[in-house]
Residue frames as a rotation matrix with the C-alpha (Angstrom) as fourth column:
MET 1
-0.554 0.554 -0.622 -10.74
-0.760 -0.641 0.105 168.76
-0.340 0.531 0.776 104.27
SER 2
0.154 0.713 0.684 -13.70
-0.155 0.701 -0.696 166.86
-0.976 0.001 0.218 103.00
THR 3
-0.263 -0.230 0.937 -14.11
0.759 0.550 0.348 165.49
-0.595 0.803 0.030 99.53
SER 4
0.788 0.488 0.375 -15.66
0.615 -0.654 -0.440 168.74
0.030 0.578 -0.816 98.35
ASN 5
-0.104 -0.880 0.464 -13.43
0.732 -0.384 -0.563 171.72
0.673 0.281 0.684 97.66
LYS 6
0.721 0.416 0.554 -14.79
-0.095 -0.733 0.673 173.60
0.686 -0.538 -0.489 100.66
PRO 7
-0.441 -0.813 0.380 -12.42
-0.517 -0.116 -0.848 174.50
0.734 -0.571 -0.369 103.49
ALA 8
-0.651 0.113 -0.751 -12.83
0.482 0.826 -0.293 172.24
0.587 -0.553 -0.592 106.54
TRP 9
-0.934 0.262 -0.242 -14.41
0.065 -0.543 -0.837 174.99
-0.351 -0.798 0.490 108.63
MET 10
-0.541 0.765 -0.350 -17.30
-0.835 -0.438 0.332 175.24
0.100 0.472 0.876 106.17
GLU 11
-0.170 0.428 -0.888 -18.16
-0.168 0.875 0.454 171.62
0.971 0.227 -0.077 106.91
ASP 12
-0.952 -0.300 -0.065 -17.99
0.027 0.128 -0.991 172.10
0.306 -0.945 -0.114 110.67
GLU 13
-0.291 0.867 -0.406 -21.09
0.900 0.392 0.193 171.30
0.326 -0.309 -0.893 112.73
LEU 14
-0.438 0.067 -0.897 -20.94
0.592 -0.729 -0.344 174.83
-0.677 -0.681 0.279 114.23
VAL 15
-0.708 0.101 -0.699 -21.88
-0.416 -0.859 0.298 176.45
-0.571 0.502 0.650 110.88
LYS 16
-0.859 0.344 0.378 -24.40
0.495 0.747 0.444 173.94
-0.130 0.569 -0.812 109.56
ASN 17
0.099 0.978 -0.185 -27.31
0.883 -0.172 -0.437 176.39
-0.459 -0.121 -0.880 110.14
ILE 18
-0.125 -0.200 -0.972 -25.69
-0.143 -0.966 0.217 179.33
-0.982 0.166 0.092 108.39
PRO 19
0.847 0.531 0.026 -26.90
-0.034 0.103 -0.994 179.82
-0.530 0.841 0.105 104.78
PRO 20
0.338 -0.751 0.567 -24.36
0.861 0.490 0.136 178.78
-0.380 0.443 0.812 102.12
LYS 21
0.552 -0.109 0.827 -24.31
0.508 -0.742 -0.437 182.28
0.661 0.661 -0.354 100.58
LYS 22
0.891 -0.213 0.401 -23.12
-0.430 -0.677 0.597 183.74
0.144 -0.705 -0.695 103.90
LEU 23
0.644 -0.668 0.373 -20.51
0.169 0.600 0.782 181.04
-0.746 -0.441 0.500 104.30
GLU 24
0.412 -0.443 0.796 -19.23
0.909 0.147 -0.389 181.66
0.055 0.885 0.463 100.78
PHE 25
0.754 -0.093 0.651 -18.93
-0.007 -0.991 -0.134 185.39
0.657 0.097 -0.747 101.53
LEU 26
0.820 -0.450 0.354 -16.94
-0.460 -0.151 0.875 184.65
-0.340 -0.880 -0.331 104.69
GLU 27
0.524 -0.633 0.569 -14.72
0.587 0.753 0.298 182.16
-0.617 0.178 0.767 102.84
LYS 28
0.474 -0.316 0.822 -13.94
0.723 -0.393 -0.568 184.72
0.502 0.864 0.042 100.15
MET 29
0.835 -0.142 0.532 -13.24
-0.336 -0.897 0.287 187.42
0.436 -0.418 -0.797 102.73
PHE 30
0.749 -0.546 0.375 -10.95
-0.153 0.408 0.900 185.07
-0.644 -0.732 0.222 104.64
ALA 31
0.423 -0.593 0.685 -9.09
0.848 0.525 -0.070 184.06
-0.318 0.610 0.725 101.47
ASP 32
0.563 -0.140 0.815 -8.73
0.503 -0.725 -0.471 187.64
0.656 0.675 -0.338 100.20
THR 33
0.800 -0.208 0.562 -7.30
-0.479 -0.787 0.390 188.88
0.361 -0.581 -0.729 103.47
GLN 34
0.864 -0.500 -0.058 -4.74
0.470 0.759 0.450 186.11
-0.181 -0.416 0.891 104.05
GLY 35
0.061 -0.993 0.098 -1.24
0.994 0.070 0.086 187.42
-0.092 0.092 0.992 104.60
LYS 36
0.252 0.091 0.964 -2.23
0.419 -0.908 -0.024 191.11
0.873 0.410 -0.266 104.47
SER 37
-0.807 -0.538 -0.246 -0.76
0.500 -0.398 -0.769 193.67
0.316 -0.743 0.590 106.82
GLN 38
-0.193 0.751 -0.632 -3.06
0.763 -0.290 -0.577 195.81
-0.617 -0.594 -0.517 109.00
LYS 39
-0.469 -0.029 -0.883 -2.46
-0.282 -0.942 0.180 198.70
-0.837 0.333 0.433 106.64
GLU 40
-0.937 0.085 -0.338 -3.59
-0.313 0.223 0.923 196.57
0.154 0.971 -0.182 103.67
LEU 41
-0.753 0.654 -0.074 -6.69
0.646 0.714 -0.269 195.23
-0.123 -0.251 -0.960 105.46
MET 42
-0.320 0.699 -0.640 -8.82
0.153 -0.628 -0.763 198.38
-0.935 -0.342 0.094 105.72
PRO 43
-0.475 0.182 -0.861 -8.95
-0.806 -0.484 0.342 199.09
-0.354 0.856 0.377 101.95
LEU 44
-0.872 0.142 -0.469 -10.05
-0.131 0.854 0.503 195.44
0.472 0.500 -0.726 101.50
LEU 45
-0.778 0.536 -0.328 -12.54
0.603 0.492 -0.628 195.19
-0.175 -0.686 -0.706 104.33
MET 46
-0.538 0.595 -0.597 -14.55
-0.249 -0.789 -0.562 198.34
-0.806 -0.154 0.572 103.61
PRO 47
-0.464 0.422 -0.779 -15.63
-0.872 -0.065 0.485 197.30
0.154 0.904 0.398 100.05
MET 48
-0.819 0.161 -0.551 -16.33
0.137 0.987 0.084 193.79
0.557 -0.007 -0.830 101.32
MET 49
-0.721 0.577 -0.384 -18.65
0.459 -0.019 -0.888 195.14
-0.519 -0.817 -0.251 103.99
LYS 50
-0.445 0.562 -0.697 -20.41
-0.662 -0.731 -0.168 197.40
-0.604 0.387 0.697 101.44
LYS 51
-0.639 0.182 -0.747 -20.85
-0.577 0.529 0.622 194.42
0.509 0.829 -0.233 99.10
ALA 52
-0.859 0.333 -0.390 -22.34
0.490 0.757 -0.432 192.34
0.151 -0.562 -0.814 101.92
LYS 53
-0.553 0.664 -0.503 -24.75
0.065 -0.568 -0.821 195.18
-0.831 -0.487 0.271 102.69
ALA 54
-0.477 0.339 -0.811 -25.68
-0.849 -0.417 0.325 195.57
-0.228 0.843 0.487 98.98
GLU 55
-0.590 0.210 -0.779 -26.44
-0.286 0.848 0.445 191.82
0.755 0.486 -0.441 98.79
ASN 56
0.341 0.753 0.562 -28.45
-0.772 -0.116 0.624 192.01
0.536 -0.647 0.542 102.05
LEU 57
0.208 -0.388 -0.898 -25.99
0.409 0.868 -0.281 189.71
0.889 -0.309 0.339 103.77
SER 58
0.056 -0.221 0.974 -26.11
-0.813 -0.576 -0.085 190.42
0.580 -0.787 -0.212 107.42
PHE 59
-0.333 -0.311 -0.890 -24.88
0.214 0.894 -0.393 188.12
0.918 -0.322 -0.231 110.12
THR 60
0.826 0.530 0.189 -26.46
-0.127 -0.152 0.980 187.65
0.549 -0.834 -0.058 113.50
PRO 61
0.179 -0.782 0.596 -24.03
-0.977 -0.214 0.012 187.73
0.118 -0.585 -0.803 116.42
MET 62
0.452 0.030 0.892 -24.65
-0.395 0.903 0.169 183.99
-0.800 -0.428 0.420 116.83
GLU 63
0.966 -0.082 0.244 -23.76
0.253 0.465 -0.848 183.32
-0.044 0.881 0.470 113.17
MET 64
0.561 -0.804 0.196 -20.60
-0.505 -0.520 -0.689 185.41
0.656 0.288 -0.698 113.40
ASN 65
0.136 -0.497 0.857 -19.47
-0.947 0.189 0.259 183.71
-0.290 -0.847 -0.445 116.62
ALA 66
0.676 0.171 0.717 -20.16
-0.065 0.983 -0.173 180.25
-0.734 0.071 0.676 115.17
ALA 67
0.939 -0.322 0.124 -18.27
0.160 0.089 -0.983 181.04
0.305 0.943 0.135 111.94
ILE 68
0.380 -0.842 0.382 -15.32
-0.764 -0.519 -0.384 182.60
0.522 -0.146 -0.841 113.75
THR 69
0.259 -0.212 0.942 -15.11
-0.746 0.576 0.335 179.66
-0.614 -0.790 -0.009 116.16
ALA 70
0.839 0.118 0.531 -15.28
0.179 0.863 -0.473 177.17
-0.514 0.492 0.703 113.28
ILE 71
0.814 -0.573 0.097 -12.62
-0.105 -0.309 -0.945 179.04
0.571 0.759 -0.311 111.26
LYS 72
0.240 -0.750 0.617 -10.31
-0.949 -0.314 -0.013 179.32
0.204 -0.582 -0.787 114.26
LYS 73
0.521 0.056 0.852 -10.76
-0.462 0.858 0.226 175.61
-0.718 -0.511 0.473 115.05
HIS 74
0.738 -0.189 0.647 -9.44
0.559 0.709 -0.431 174.66
-0.378 0.680 0.629 111.60
SER 75
0.900 -0.403 0.164 -6.70
-0.228 -0.759 -0.609 177.36
0.370 0.511 -0.776 111.31
THR 76
0.193 -0.940 -0.283 -2.93
0.775 0.323 -0.543 177.30
0.602 -0.114 0.791 111.56
PRO 77
0.067 -0.253 -0.965 -1.18
0.862 -0.473 0.184 179.57
-0.503 -0.844 0.186 114.11
GLU 78
-0.900 -0.435 0.008 -0.41
0.361 -0.735 0.574 182.03
-0.244 0.519 0.819 111.28
GLU 79
-0.454 0.825 0.335 -4.06
0.380 -0.161 0.911 182.08
0.806 0.541 -0.240 110.17
LEU 80
0.302 0.561 -0.771 -5.16
0.938 -0.031 0.345 182.60
0.170 -0.827 -0.536 113.81
PHE 81
-0.456 -0.555 -0.696 -2.90
0.631 -0.753 0.187 185.65
-0.628 -0.354 0.693 114.04
GLN 82
-0.960 0.109 0.257 -4.41
0.153 -0.566 0.810 187.04
0.233 0.817 0.527 110.82
ILE 83
-0.080 0.990 -0.117 -7.97
0.676 0.140 0.724 186.37
0.733 -0.021 -0.680 112.02
ASP 84
0.174 0.116 -0.978 -7.28
0.932 -0.340 0.126 188.24
-0.318 -0.933 -0.167 115.24
LYS 85
-0.831 -0.500 -0.243 -5.86
0.357 -0.815 0.456 191.14
-0.426 0.292 0.856 113.19
ILE 86
-0.719 0.619 0.315 -8.97
0.238 -0.206 0.949 191.27
0.653 0.757 0.000 111.03
LEU 87
0.159 0.825 -0.542 -11.30
0.863 0.151 0.483 191.07
0.480 -0.544 -0.688 114.05
SER 88
-0.183 -0.280 -0.942 -9.50
0.795 -0.606 0.026 193.88
-0.579 -0.744 0.334 115.88
LYS 89
-0.983 -0.185 0.012 -9.65
0.146 -0.734 0.663 196.06
-0.114 0.653 0.748 112.74
SER 90
-0.437 0.894 0.097 -13.31
0.453 0.125 0.883 195.28
0.777 0.430 -0.460 112.33
LYS 91
0.198 0.479 -0.855 -14.12
0.980 -0.094 0.174 196.24
0.004 -0.873 -0.488 115.92
GLU 92
-0.580 -0.490 -0.651 -12.19
0.508 -0.842 0.181 199.54
-0.637 -0.226 0.737 115.54
SER 93
-0.958 0.197 0.208 -14.13
0.082 -0.508 0.857 200.48
0.274 0.839 0.471 112.41
HIS 94
-0.109 0.981 -0.162 -17.46
0.618 0.194 0.762 199.95
0.779 -0.017 -0.627 114.27
LYS 95
-0.284 -0.025 -0.958 -16.63
0.918 -0.297 -0.265 202.36
-0.278 -0.955 0.107 117.10
C-alpha cells in the first residue's frame, strides 16, 4: 500500500483514468461485501446499484474491466473468491 490510506489497487496504473468518485464507490462496495455469503450479497448489492444510479455513477465496460483487473491483481486468494462471487451475482441480476 502507498503512503496514502487508499488500497493498493486504487493506485494501480490500470485505474489512473477512472474518476476518484467512481473509485471510491468501488472501494466502498468492495469493503462492504467482504466476507459475505451469496445470500447476504443481494440485499447489499441492490441498494448500492441504486445509489450509484442516483449519483449518476455509471461505469463504462472499459472502466469496470480495468477496476476489476486492478482489484484482482492486489487481492488475496480469499478476496479473489469473494470478487468472483460478487461478479457472478451481478451478472445474474442483469439477465
